[in-house]
N, CA, C and O atoms as a DFTB+ gen file, in Angstrom:
808 C
 N C O
     1  1     147.396      36.131      54.639
     2  2     146.493      37.594      54.738
     3  2     146.324      37.936      55.835
     4  3     146.857      38.987      56.190
     5  1     145.657      37.304      56.615
     6  2     145.196      37.728      58.118
     7  2     146.237      38.224      58.728
     8  3     146.011      39.423      58.891
     9  1     147.105      37.983      59.089
    10  2     148.390      38.260      59.572
    11  2     148.574      39.380      59.070
    12  3     148.646      40.268      59.920
    13  1     148.704      39.785      57.792
    14  2     149.147      41.270      57.087
    15  2     148.074      42.149      57.504
    16  3     148.272      43.280      57.947
    17  1     146.461      41.396      57.299
    18  2     145.803      42.960      57.612
    19  2     146.076      42.994      58.520
    20  3     146.511      44.132      58.691
    21  1     146.184      42.149      59.890
    22  2     146.476      42.690      61.467
    23  2     147.696      43.157      62.208
    24  3     147.851      43.527      63.372
    25  1     148.611      43.017      61.072
    26  2     149.887      43.766      61.240
    27  2     149.627      45.143      60.681
    28  3     150.137      46.085      61.289
    29  1     148.789      45.430      59.436
    30  2     148.228      47.048      58.831
    31  2     147.355      47.521      60.152
    32  3     147.600      48.617      60.657
    33  1     146.629      46.915      60.537
    34  2     145.605      47.314      61.408
    35  2     146.123      47.769      62.391
    36  3     145.703      48.873      62.739
    37  1     147.201      47.137      63.212
    38  2     148.189      47.549      64.104
    39  2     148.887      48.871      64.278
    40  3     148.946      49.665      65.218
    41  1     149.457      48.847      62.920
    42  2     150.293      50.103      62.379
    43  2     149.143      51.287      62.644
    44  3     149.150      52.067      63.596
    45  1     148.183      51.231      61.604
    46  2     147.399      52.172      61.979
    47  2     147.022      52.846      63.221
    48  3     147.052      54.040      63.521
    49  1     146.646      51.766      63.901
    50  2     146.243      51.852      65.326
    51  2     147.269      52.799      66.199
    52  3     146.859      53.629      67.011
    53  1     148.928      52.513      65.866
    54  2     149.549      53.319      66.334
    55  2     149.840      54.263      66.079
    56  3     150.191      55.039      66.968
    57  1     149.835      54.586      64.956
    58  2     150.069      55.898      63.885
    59  2     148.807      57.093      64.489
    60  3     148.973      58.290      64.723
    61  1     147.565      56.276      64.625
    62  2     146.749      57.401      65.372
    63  2     146.773      57.542      66.895
    64  3     146.266      58.474      67.518
    65  1     147.209      56.845      67.243
    66  2     147.643      56.592      69.192
    67  2     148.717      58.007      69.420
    68  3     148.556      59.044      70.064
    69  1     150.127      57.381      68.373
    70  2     150.916      58.606      68.036
    71  2     150.007      60.189      67.900
    72  3     149.950      61.050      68.778
    73  1     149.435      60.228      66.702
    74  2     149.006      61.333      66.761
    75  2     148.584      62.164      67.834
    76  3     149.189      63.136      68.287
    77  1     147.507      61.706      68.196
    78  2     147.113      61.441      69.549
    79  2     147.709      62.263      70.671
    80  3     147.335      63.327      71.166
    81  1     148.695      61.512      70.926
    82  2     150.109      61.695      72.219
    83  2     150.231      63.128      71.995
    84  3     150.358      63.808      73.013
    85  1     150.220      63.727      70.873
    86  2     150.980      64.745      70.527
    87  2     150.550      65.570      70.387
    88  3     151.051      66.560      70.920
    89  1     148.923      65.765      69.299
    90  2     148.627      66.734      69.310
    91  2     147.533      67.282      70.439
    92  3     146.999      66.409      71.123
    93  1     147.190      68.564      70.664
    94  2     146.464      69.278      71.354
    95  2     145.422      69.847      71.088
    96  3     145.302      70.968      70.593
    97  1     144.478      69.002      71.447
    98  2     142.876      69.965      70.991
    99  2     142.097      70.214      72.356
   100  3     142.183      69.777      73.504
   101  1     141.477      70.920      71.835
   102  2     140.422      70.942      72.787
   103  2     139.207      69.789      72.908
   104  3     138.594      69.246      71.989
   105  1     139.033      69.556      74.725
   106  2     137.791      68.466      74.511
   107  2     136.844      68.598      74.284
   108  3     136.112      67.618      74.419
   109  1     136.553      69.229      74.047
   110  2     135.264      69.872      73.784
   111  2     134.899      71.678      73.138
   112  3     134.539      72.735      73.657
   113  1     135.298      71.134      71.547
   114  2     135.101      72.506      71.248
   115  2     134.329      73.592      71.205
   116  3     134.569      74.756      71.528
   117  1     133.090      72.930      70.641
   118  2     131.905      74.516      70.846
   119  2     131.814      74.026      72.607
   120  3     132.251      75.116      72.975
   121  1     131.615      73.327      73.841
   122  2     131.429      74.260      74.497
   123  2     132.534      75.054      75.184
   124  3     132.307      76.026      75.905
   125  1     134.338      74.340      74.778
   126  2     134.998      75.290      76.068
   127  2     134.942      76.746      74.550
   128  3     135.400      77.722      75.145
   129  1     134.704      77.097      73.452
   130  2     135.159      77.871      72.873
   131  2     134.076      79.393      73.343
   132  3     134.318      80.600      73.338
   133  1     132.638      78.448      73.774
   134  2     131.980      79.699      74.195
   135  2     132.240      79.893      75.789
   136  3     131.945      80.892      76.445
   137  1     132.802      78.815      76.214
   138  2     133.409      79.071      77.861
   139  2     134.096      80.320      77.978
   140  3     133.943      81.399      78.550
   141  1     135.050      79.660      77.085
   142  2     136.168      81.260      77.079
   143  2     135.885      82.519      76.370
   144  3     136.433      83.614      76.498
   145  1     134.856      82.123      75.543
   146  2     134.574      83.902      74.636
   147  2     133.327      84.116      74.258
   148  3     132.949      84.247      73.094
   149  1     132.313      84.174      75.744
   150  2     131.139      83.692      76.002
   151  2     130.159      84.734      74.735
   152  3     129.000      84.538      74.368
   153  1     131.264      86.004      74.228
   154  2     130.537      86.457      73.354
   155  2     130.375      86.432      71.751
   156  3     129.824      87.078      70.859
   157  1     131.207      85.271      71.928
   158  2     131.399      84.361      70.470
   159  2     130.505      84.055      69.651
   160  3     129.388      83.858      70.129
   161  1     130.680      83.915      68.205
   162  2     129.310      83.033      67.171
   163  2     129.815      82.282      67.082
   164  3     129.153      81.244      67.113
   165  1     131.141      82.141      66.925
   166  2     131.613      81.006      66.114
   167  2     133.531      80.853      66.005
   168  3     134.331      81.624      66.534
   169  1     133.809      79.822      65.295
   170  2     134.854      79.752      65.418
   171  2     135.474      78.945      64.536
   172  3     134.788      78.023      64.094
   173  1     137.108      79.085      63.981
   174  2     137.659      77.967      62.787
   175  2     138.614      77.184      63.191
   176  3     139.077      77.693      64.212
   177  1     139.152      76.228      62.941
   178  2     139.728      75.222      63.232
   179  2     141.340      75.239      61.689
   180  3     141.511      74.962      60.502
   181  1     142.216      75.861      63.101
   182  2     143.542      75.306      61.466
   183  2     144.382      74.606      62.288
   184  3     144.261      74.611      63.513
   185  1     145.483      73.820      61.509
   186  2     146.119      72.890      61.962
   187  2     147.719      72.858      61.064
   188  3     148.127      72.350      60.019
   189  1     148.343      73.793      62.263
   190  2     149.505      74.121      61.603
   191  2     151.107      73.184      62.274
   192  3     151.058      72.151      62.941
   193  1     152.014      73.698      61.977
   194  2     153.259      72.564      62.521
   195  2     154.409      73.490      62.155
   196  3     154.317      74.344      61.273
   197  1     155.536      73.261      62.911
   198  2     156.631      74.134      62.830
   199  2     157.487      73.727      61.256
   200  3     158.115      74.539      60.576
   201  1     157.299      72.317      60.960
   202  2     157.529      71.951      59.276
   203  2     157.117      72.215      58.676
   204  3     157.473      72.012      57.515
   205  1     156.047      72.872      58.993
   206  2     154.803      73.603      57.496
   207  2     154.889      74.755      57.664
   208  3     154.461      75.419      56.720
   209  1     155.340      75.399      58.640
   210  2     155.556      76.901      58.658
   211  2     156.760      77.399      58.532
   212  3     156.936      78.616      58.484
   213  1     158.203      76.120      58.431
   214  2     159.323      77.356      57.905
   215  2     160.127      76.042      58.472
   216  3     161.344      76.223      58.431
   217  1     159.876      75.215      58.807
   218  2     161.071      73.936      59.127
   219  2     161.784      74.090      59.775
   220  3     161.366      74.676      60.774
   221  1     163.562      73.698      59.807
   222  2     164.471      73.899      60.889
   223  2     165.188      75.340      61.218
   224  3     165.743      75.691      62.260
   225  1     164.934      76.289      59.598
   226  2     165.050      77.509      60.431
   227  2     164.389      77.815      61.627
   228  3     164.861      78.060      62.737
   229  1     162.520      77.735      61.006
   230  2     161.815      78.115      62.637
   231  2     162.172      77.517      63.667
   232  3     162.270      78.049      64.773
   233  1     162.438      76.173      63.371
   234  2     162.580      75.394      64.697
   235  2     163.376      76.109      65.412
   236  3     162.926      76.697      66.395
   237  1     165.335      76.246      64.902
   238  2     165.966      76.947      65.268
   239  2     165.665      78.435      65.954
   240  3     166.376      78.744      66.910
   241  1     164.691      79.323      65.529
   242  2     164.188      80.746      66.101
   243  2     163.538      80.537      67.249
   244  3     163.599      81.273      68.234
   245  1     162.695      79.203      67.113
   246  2     161.712      79.277      68.236
   247  2     162.843      78.553      69.765
   248  3     162.704      78.593      70.988
   249  1     163.509      78.178      69.184
   250  2     164.518      77.687      70.295
   251  2     165.238      78.527      70.525
   252  3     165.780      78.440      71.627
   253  1     165.487      79.323      69.948
   254  2     166.345      80.272      70.325
   255  2     165.601      81.661      71.256
   256  3     166.271      82.414      71.963
   257  1     164.489      81.742      71.110
   258  2     163.486      82.784      71.227
   259  2     162.870      82.121      72.845
   260  3     162.505      82.809      73.798
   261  1     162.889      81.164      72.798
   262  2     162.062      80.194      74.148
   263  2     163.519      80.140      75.241
   264  3     163.465      80.371      76.448
   265  1     164.884      79.746      74.405
   266  2     166.186      79.886      75.295
   267  2     165.875      78.452      75.784
   268  3     165.890      78.449      77.014
   269  1     165.582      77.161      75.239
   270  2     165.614      76.282      75.320
   271  2     165.392      74.945      74.063
   272  3     164.751      75.081      73.020
   273  1     165.962      73.944      74.419
   274  2     165.873      72.822      72.595
   275  2     164.417      72.153      72.910
   276  3     164.028      71.792      74.021
   277  1     163.905      72.095      72.029
   278  2     162.956      71.071      71.812
   279  2     163.050      70.084      71.879
   280  3     163.961      69.721      71.135
   281  1     162.261      68.667      72.786
   282  2     162.876      67.562      72.550
   283  2     161.881      66.842      73.278
   284  3     161.116      67.280      74.137
   285  1     162.052      64.945      72.543
   286  2     160.643      64.374      72.825
   287  2     159.633      63.967      71.840
   288  3     160.178      63.931      70.737
   289  1     158.809      63.754      71.794
   290  2     157.326      63.454      70.829
   291  2     156.620      64.238      70.745
   292  3     155.789      64.287      69.839
   293  1     156.748      65.220      71.803
   294  2     156.268      66.012      72.203
   295  2     156.029      67.890      71.082
   296  3     155.162      68.736      70.862
   297  1     157.562      67.567      70.715
   298  2     158.162      68.994      70.748
   299  2     159.226      68.522      68.769
   300  3     160.160      69.184      68.316
   301  1     158.808      67.692      68.334
   302  2     159.091      67.580      66.950
   303  2     158.575      68.660      66.105
   304  3     157.447      69.119      66.283
   305  1     159.446      69.121      65.098
   306  2     158.722      69.541      64.002
   307  2     157.658      69.649      63.442
   308  3     156.951      70.652      63.346
   309  1     157.435      68.242      62.901
   310  2     155.869      67.696      62.445
   311  2     154.413      67.411      63.435
   312  3     153.275      67.028      63.163
   313  1     155.156      67.840      64.777
   314  2     153.880      68.167      65.511
   315  2     152.399      69.058      65.022
   316  3     152.383      70.202      64.568
   317  1     151.351      68.270      65.235
   318  2     150.668      69.589      64.877
   319  2     150.035      70.372      65.936
   320  3     149.453      69.962      66.940
   321  1     150.202      71.323      65.624
   322  2     149.227      72.649      66.993
   323  2     147.581      73.119      66.290
   324  3     147.458      73.607      65.167
   325  1     146.567      72.873      67.126
   326  2     145.364      73.005      66.999
   327  2     145.506      74.860      67.661
   328  3     145.776      75.371      68.748
   329  1     145.063      75.485      65.954
   330  2     144.460      77.111      66.554
   331  2     143.159      77.177      66.508
   332  3     142.487      76.892      65.517
   333  1     142.667      77.617      67.746
   334  2     140.909      78.037      67.486
   335  2     140.757      79.558      66.673
   336  3     141.409      80.355      67.348
   337  1     140.354      80.027      65.888
   338  2     140.005      81.196      65.591
   339  2     138.740      81.766      66.073
   340  3     137.819      81.052      65.677
   341  1     138.303      82.797      66.789
   342  2     137.499      82.861      66.910
   343  2     136.342      84.150      66.833
   344  3     136.764      85.290      67.027
   345  1     135.259      83.993      66.621
   346  2     134.725      84.719      65.951
   347  2     133.505      85.206      66.450
   348  3     132.741      84.516      67.126
   349  1     133.246      86.691      66.050
   350  2     131.709      87.473      66.633
   351  2     131.109      88.131      65.421
   352  3     131.352      89.295      65.103
   353  1     130.285      87.295      64.744
   354  2     130.177      87.500      63.367
   355  2     130.981      87.592      62.605
   356  3     131.822      86.770      62.969
   357  1     131.504      88.306      61.283
   358  2     132.684      88.029      60.766
   359  2     133.737      88.661      61.029
   360  3     134.416      89.249      60.187
   361  1     134.013      88.588      62.453
   362  2     135.369      89.372      63.421
   363  2     135.960      88.874      64.217
   364  3     135.659      88.736      65.403
   365  1     137.232      88.411      63.465
   366  2     138.011      87.778      64.820
   367  2     138.223      88.567      66.121
   368  3     138.681      89.709      66.148
   369  1     137.867      87.891      67.143
   370  2     138.420      88.437      68.214
   371  2     138.794      88.041      69.193
   372  3     138.654      88.591      70.285
   373  1     139.636      86.443      68.849
   374  2     140.810      86.327      69.613
   375  2     140.900      84.445      69.283
   376  3     140.133      83.869      68.510
   377  1     141.722      83.941      69.870
   378  2     142.236      82.471      69.660
   379  2     142.387      82.060      71.059
   380  3     142.502      82.643      72.138
   381  1     142.325      80.286      70.463
   382  2     142.472      79.455      71.467
   383  2     143.478      78.725      71.597
   384  3     142.880      77.660      71.439
   385  1     144.440      78.447      71.744
   386  2     145.469      77.362      71.574
   387  2     146.341      76.864      72.868
   388  3     146.635      77.471      73.898
   389  1     146.697      75.304      72.362
   390  2     147.198      74.711      73.837
   391  2     148.586      74.036      72.726
   392  3     148.810      73.908      71.523
   393  1     149.372      73.694      74.280
   394  2     150.595      73.229      74.100
   395  2     150.832      72.229      74.783
   396  3     150.362      72.357      75.914
   397  1     151.543      70.926      74.562
   398  2     151.841      69.694      75.417
   399  2     153.147      70.323      76.062
   400  3     153.807      71.075      75.344
   401  1     153.500      70.120      77.133
   402  2     154.770      70.326      78.081
   403  2     155.235      69.352      79.013
   404  3     154.423      69.064      79.893
   405  1     156.514      68.682      79.044
   406  2     156.692      67.434      79.910
   407  2     156.639      68.307      81.304
   408  3     157.019      69.461      81.500
   409  1     156.012      67.320      82.243
   410  2     155.838      67.514      83.661
   411  2     156.649      66.895      84.758
   412  3     157.659      66.346      84.318
   413  1     156.536      66.839      85.759
   414  2     157.320      66.081      86.222
   415  2     156.685      64.523      86.652
   416  3     157.296      63.628      87.235
   417  1     155.202      64.507      86.148
   418  2     154.585      63.033      86.466
   419  2     154.085      62.354      85.023
   420  3     153.454      61.307      84.879
   421  1     154.500      63.153      84.142
   422  2     153.528      63.014      82.502
   423  2     153.926      64.342      81.477
   424  3     154.870      65.123      81.600
   425  1     152.870      64.306      80.433
   426  2     152.343      65.665      79.787
   427  2     151.373      66.378      80.557
   428  3     150.404      65.841      81.094
   429  1     151.612      67.439      80.597
   430  2     151.088      69.054      80.904
   431  2     150.449      69.257      79.835
   432  3     151.339      69.164      78.989
   433  1     149.228      69.535      79.143
   434  2     148.395      70.277      78.124
   435  2     147.806      71.886      78.787
   436  3     146.895      71.937      79.613
   437  1     148.332      72.800      78.387
   438  2     148.522      74.307      78.798
   439  2     147.238      74.770      77.939
   440  3     147.359      74.339      76.793
   441  1     146.235      75.389      78.086
   442  2     145.741      76.256      76.906
   443  2     145.465      77.668      77.118
   444  3     144.922      77.835      78.211
   445  1     145.641      78.727      76.477
   446  2     145.553      80.027      76.725
   447  2     144.709      80.428      75.462
   448  3     144.944      80.253      74.266
   449  1     143.072      81.347      76.457
   450  2     143.033      82.480      75.248
   451  2     143.481      83.581      75.463
   452  3     143.799      84.247      76.448
   453  1     143.455      83.742      73.819
   454  2     144.139      85.406      73.622
   455  2     143.097      86.110      72.874
   456  3     142.259      85.591      72.136
   457  1     143.262      87.506      73.181
   458  2     143.418      88.422      71.971
   459  2     143.874      88.320      71.183
   460  3     144.559      87.374      70.794
   461  1     143.481      89.840      70.422
   462  2     144.106      89.250      68.610
   463  2     145.258      90.044      68.778
   464  3     146.075      90.113      67.860
   465  1     145.466      90.796      70.085
   466  2     147.059      91.222      70.022
   467  2     147.671      90.569      70.979
   468  3     148.660      91.108      71.476
   469  1     147.326      89.520      71.371
   470  2     148.170      87.745      72.170
   471  2     148.403      88.554      73.751
   472  3     149.465      88.569      74.373
   473  1     147.246      89.128      74.133
   474  2     147.199      89.056      75.693
   475  2     146.295      88.092      75.964
   476  3     145.200      87.928      75.426
   477  1     146.986      87.233      77.134
   478  2     146.205      86.334      77.803
   479  2     145.028      86.605      78.140
   480  3     145.151      87.147      79.238
   481  1     143.618      86.552      77.797
   482  2     142.836      86.814      78.437
   483  2     141.950      85.583      79.388
   484  3     140.950      85.862      80.049
   485  1     142.750      83.731      79.262
   486  2     142.350      82.983      79.950
   487  2     143.421      81.829      79.764
   488  3     143.901      81.366      78.729
   489  1     143.717      81.411      81.526
   490  2     145.068      80.154      81.189
   491  2     144.078      79.092      81.924
   492  3     143.220      79.464      82.724
   493  1     144.255      77.943      81.623
   494  2     144.133      76.890      81.930
   495  2     144.546      75.153      81.932
   496  3     144.610      74.795      80.756
   497  1     144.781      74.225      82.692
   498  2     145.642      73.090      82.059
   499  2     144.786      72.002      81.844
   500  3     144.434      71.441      82.881
   501  1     144.376      71.569      80.855
   502  2     143.006      70.748      80.284
   503  2     144.011      69.051      80.708
   504  3     143.375      67.997      80.674
   505  1     145.493      69.029      81.058
   506  2     145.286      67.997      81.553
   507  2     147.129      68.290      82.777
   508  3     148.138      68.991      82.865
   509  1     146.601      67.451      83.240
   510  2     148.170      67.674      84.692
   511  2     147.781      66.653      85.456
   512  3     146.725      66.580      86.085
   513  1     148.599      65.899      85.403
   514  2     149.098      64.451      86.588
   515  2     150.131      65.223      87.887
   516  3     151.346      65.367      87.754
   517  1     149.485      65.579      88.899
   518  2     149.678      65.699      89.765
   519  2     149.436      65.470      91.511
   520  3     148.375      66.055      91.729
   521  1     149.783      65.070      92.411
   522  2     149.443      65.326      93.776
   523  2     148.481      66.768      94.179
   524  3     147.578      66.787      95.016
   525  1     148.898      67.803      93.435
   526  2     148.653      69.258      94.027
   527  2     147.863      69.571      92.770
   528  3     147.320      70.676      92.785
   529  1     147.667      68.760      91.582
   530  2     146.525      69.618      90.648
   531  2     145.329      70.285      90.710
   532  3     144.899      70.920      89.747
   533  1     144.645      70.182      91.957
   534  2     143.693      70.684      92.618
   535  2     144.527      72.647      92.555
   536  3     144.181      73.563      91.810
   537  1     145.421      72.656      93.423
   538  2     145.581      73.693      93.390
   539  2     146.334      74.403      92.543
   540  3     146.400      75.618      92.727
   541  1     147.064      73.790      91.430
   542  2     147.305      74.391      90.189
   543  2     145.908      75.405      89.319
   544  3     145.657      76.514      88.847
   545  1     145.258      73.864      89.600
   546  2     143.616      74.435      88.452
   547  2     143.027      75.090      89.126
   548  3     141.931      75.382      88.648
   549  1     143.321      75.682      90.507
   550  2     142.233      77.030      90.829
   551  2     142.464      78.209      90.146
   552  3     143.458      78.621      89.549
   553  1     140.848      78.903      90.434
   554  2     140.701      79.773      89.755
   555  2     141.750      81.114      89.837
   556  3     141.946      81.910      88.919
   557  1     142.227      81.135      90.881
   558  2     143.217      82.118      92.081
   559  2     144.270      82.203      91.197
   560  3     144.653      83.290      90.765
   561  1     144.961      80.755      90.773
   562  2     146.317      80.676      90.256
   563  2     146.783      80.505      88.859
   564  3     147.940      80.464      88.442
   565  1     145.106      80.367      87.894
   566  2     144.882      80.318      86.612
   567  2     144.709      82.126      86.151
   568  3     144.900      82.702      85.080
   569  1     144.266      82.624      87.506
   570  2     143.940      84.884      87.188
   571  2     145.024      85.446      86.797
   572  3     145.035      86.349      85.961
   573  1     146.184      84.917      87.428
   574  2     147.868      85.711      87.572
   575  2     148.218      85.936      86.297
   576  3     148.678      86.997      85.873
   577  1     147.913      84.494      85.376
   578  2     148.030      85.220      84.336
   579  2     147.290      85.892      83.102
   580  3     147.468      85.784      81.889
   581  1     146.751      86.333      83.559
   582  2     145.537      86.929      82.342
   583  2     145.880      88.522      82.677
   584  3     146.053      89.173      83.707
   585  1     145.885      88.781      81.330
   586  2     146.687      89.956      81.115
   587  2     147.926      90.334      80.711
   588  3     148.312      91.394      80.218
   589  1     148.690      89.002      81.071
   590  2     150.224      88.946      80.644
   591  2     150.463      88.771      79.079
   592  3     149.393      88.642      78.484
   593  1     151.252      88.745      78.500
   594  2     151.479      88.462      76.907
   595  2     153.320      88.572      76.522
   596  3     154.060      88.971      77.420
   597  1     153.723      88.311      75.592
   598  2     155.037      87.551      75.044
   599  2     156.134      88.783      76.238
   600  3     157.032      88.588      77.057
   601  1     155.298      90.189      75.641
   602  2     156.529      90.925      76.299
   603  2     156.796      90.373      77.886
   604  3     157.960      90.199      78.249
   605  1     155.988      90.181      78.549
   606  2     156.287      89.417      79.855
   607  2     157.233      88.166      80.048
   608  3     158.009      87.961      80.982
   609  1     157.012      87.472      79.074
   610  2     157.835      86.123      78.916
   611  2     159.362      86.649      78.330
   612  3     160.388      86.185      78.829
   613  1     159.399      87.374      77.538
   614  2     161.020      87.524      76.829
   615  2     161.682      87.003      77.584
   616  3     161.966      85.826      77.366
   617  1     162.209      87.679      78.803
   618  2     163.287      87.417      79.685
   619  2     163.423      86.123      80.451
   620  3     164.504      85.859      80.976
   621  1     162.250      85.180      80.563
   622  2     161.985      83.929      81.009
   623  2     162.790      82.906      80.423
   624  3     162.645      82.621      79.234
   625  1     163.980      82.080      81.457
   626  2     165.031      81.323      80.608
   627  2     164.385      79.955      81.402
   628  3     164.322      79.873      82.629
   629  1     164.017      79.122      80.656
   630  2     163.553      77.897      81.257
   631  2     164.568      77.436      82.093
   632  3     164.198      77.262      83.254
   633  1     165.862      77.156      81.829
   634  2     167.388      76.397      82.320
   635  2     167.114      76.820      83.661
   636  3     166.867      76.018      84.563
   637  1     167.155      78.150      83.822
   638  2     167.524      78.053      85.238
   639  2     165.624      78.375      86.349
   640  3     165.213      78.133      87.484
   641  1     165.158      78.931      85.251
   642  2     163.760      78.964      85.820
   643  2     163.344      80.413      87.089
   644  3     162.431      80.539      87.905
   645  1     164.684      81.418      86.656
   646  2     164.524      82.718      87.362
   647  2     163.032      83.379      86.738
   648  3     162.612      83.418      85.582
   649  1     162.537      83.791      87.811
   650  2     160.898      84.903      87.457
   651  2     161.610      86.119      88.106
   652  3     162.327      86.249      89.098
   653  1     160.994      87.196      86.886
   654  2     161.751      88.470      87.178
   655  2     160.420      89.145      86.701
   656  3     159.557      88.392      86.251
   657  1     160.163      90.517      86.756
   658  2     159.657      91.683      86.401
   659  2     158.019      91.171      86.974
   660  3     157.826      91.015      88.180
   661  1     157.092      90.980      86.116
   662  2     155.585      90.851      86.508
   663  2     155.194      89.002      86.971
   664  3     154.256      88.661      87.693
   665  1     156.115      88.148      86.376
   666  2     156.294      86.807      86.151
   667  2     156.870      86.600      87.983
   668  3     156.408      85.561      88.455
   669  1     157.650      87.308      88.869
   670  2     158.401      86.861      90.149
   671  2     156.545      86.971      91.330
   672  3     156.253      86.320      92.334
   673  1     155.672      88.120      90.540
   674  2     154.369      88.552      91.470
   675  2     153.583      87.237      91.393
   676  3     152.705      87.047      92.235
   677  1     153.916      85.971      90.104
   678  2     152.998      84.677      90.489
   679  2     153.727      83.876      91.405
   680  3     154.949      83.750      91.476
   681  1     152.491      83.138      92.378
   682  2     152.791      82.537      93.232
   683  2     152.502      81.319      93.036
   684  3     151.403      81.005      92.578
   685  1     153.527      80.336      93.381
   686  2     153.472      78.748      93.333
   687  2     152.465      78.177      94.334
   688  3     152.705      77.943      95.518
   689  1     151.424      78.004      93.761
   690  2     150.468      77.010      94.664
   691  2     150.986      76.266      95.394
   692  3     151.003      76.659      96.560
   693  1     151.574      75.029      95.148
   694  2     151.937      73.902      95.597
   695  2     153.852      73.325      95.513
   696  3     154.377      72.527      94.737
   697  1     154.527      74.224      96.781
   698  2     155.885      74.278      96.656
   699  2     156.433      73.138      96.514
   700  3     157.659      73.094      96.611
   701  1     155.839      72.166      96.300
   702  2     156.313      70.854      96.738
   703  2     156.478      70.257      95.177
   704  3     157.088      69.216      94.932
   705  1     155.948      70.941      94.352
   706  2     155.667      70.719      92.863
   707  2     156.258      71.976      91.846
   708  3     155.542      72.573      91.042
   709  1     157.147      72.139      91.975
   710  2     157.969      73.312      91.665
   711  2     158.242      73.105      90.080
   712  3     158.160      73.823      89.084
   713  1     158.537      72.028      90.296
   714  2     158.990      71.044      88.975
   715  2     157.785      71.557      87.349
   716  3     157.934      71.779      86.147
   717  1     156.726      71.522      88.308
   718  2     155.446      71.591      87.404
   719  2     155.381      73.368      87.359
   720  3     155.019      74.075      86.419
   721  1     155.816      73.738      88.577
   722  2     155.359      75.230      88.015
   723  2     156.224      76.096      87.624
   724  3     156.218      77.297      87.893
   725  1     156.933      75.560      87.029
   726  2     158.598      76.252      86.601
   727  2     157.917      75.618      84.773
   728  3     157.709      76.544      83.989
   729  1     157.632      74.207      84.246
   730  2     157.292      73.756      83.559
   731  2     156.025      74.739      82.816
   732  3     155.772      74.863      81.617
   733  1     155.570      75.164      83.623
   734  2     153.693      75.817      83.092
   735  2     154.524      77.087      82.757
   736  3     154.128      77.767      81.810
   737  1     155.497      77.430      83.350
   738  2     156.463      79.139      82.224
   739  2     156.547      78.601      81.017
   740  3     155.882      78.930      80.035
   741  1     157.809      77.318      81.113
   742  2     157.778      77.204      79.992
   743  2     157.162      76.952      78.639
   744  3     157.587      77.136      77.498
   745  1     155.815      76.382      79.206
   746  2     154.934      76.177      78.507
   747  2     153.876      77.262      77.507
   748  3     153.387      77.337      76.380
   749  1     153.929      77.881      78.610
   750  2     153.212      79.513      78.353
   751  2     154.145      80.110      77.173
   752  3     153.846      80.041      75.981
   753  1     155.174      80.632      77.622
   754  2     155.966      81.460      76.895
   755  2     156.469      80.678      75.235
   756  3     156.799      81.345      74.255
   757  1     156.403      78.945      75.285
   758  2     156.448      78.282      74.096
   759  2     154.638      78.506      73.043
   760  3     154.299      78.325      71.874
   761  1     154.064      78.896      74.099
   762  2     152.340      78.871      73.638
   763  2     152.571      80.241      72.292
   764  3     152.499      80.294      71.064
   765  1     152.912      81.311      73.572
   766  2     152.934      82.429      72.459
   767  2     153.750      82.782      71.727
   768  3     153.654      83.688      70.900
   769  1     154.745      82.035      71.969
   770  2     155.937      82.063      70.680
   771  2     155.627      81.174      69.514
   772  3     156.450      81.113      68.601
   773  1     154.777      80.642      69.470
   774  2     154.743      79.655      68.214
   775  2     153.150      80.517      68.066
   776  3     152.606      80.186      67.013
   777  1     152.546      81.249      68.658
   778  2     151.614      81.873      67.881
   779  2     151.842      83.030      67.079
   780  3     151.319      83.413      66.032
   781  1     152.946      83.608      67.968
   782  2     153.326      84.788      67.006
   783  2     154.419      84.226      65.579
   784  3     154.301      84.801      64.497
   785  1     155.431      83.085      65.752
   786  2     155.721      82.761      64.432
   787  2     154.676      81.568      63.697
   788  3     155.081      80.684      62.942
   789  1     153.302      81.767      64.093
   790  2     152.282      80.760      62.975
   791  2     151.766      82.378      62.899
   792  3     150.540      82.479      62.956
   793  1     152.390      83.454      62.800
   794  2     151.682      84.524      62.359
   795  2     149.811      84.868      62.859
   796  3     149.135      85.633      62.171
   797  1     149.356      84.321      63.834
   798  2     148.364      84.449      64.449
   799  2     148.120      86.040      65.035
   800  3     147.110      86.739      64.956
   801  1     149.495      86.338      65.674
   802  2     149.198      87.283      66.521
   803  2     150.730      88.078      66.573
   804  3     151.723      87.365      66.715
   805  1     150.903      89.635      66.450
   806  2     152.338      90.108      65.943
   807  2     152.534      90.781      67.174
   808  3     153.579      91.397      67.382
């Protein structure tokens, strides 16, 4: 009986660990929401997935728009995405949404703060394992994404990594970490696509 209980406990722990590994939640929502939206008065948290919102059809649509296939444990259809809907009084003033993106040395967590039209008002890495992490986390690098929206990323193809238009103006703060630099653009584009397909921004 003890062995059975032990096995059940281990299975539960593994399941919880898997969920934690693929979910992308703010480390401290109360603090982070107020930091990203200083004028906010509150927020609501929603959990959505590609499976829930449209299944295989939605996955195919997202992949086509992204220009790349979803792969690995971070991009299965049932991965839970956490959306923070931010309010000032009773009015929605924006959203915060993060995604996991495969990087050169491990997972990267890329968070965007968006206004109600889908324009980026803040960008930051919650997780980034790289010798050049300090350069990527700099305010100067993050500010280069502010003001961008889905229209700026439409033509970006993760397969080539070629930056055109507005994106070409964004400078890599660590040339030796080119893979993570390009992974960042894939993560931001994925983030914006999901927010549109989940119906939060139009």
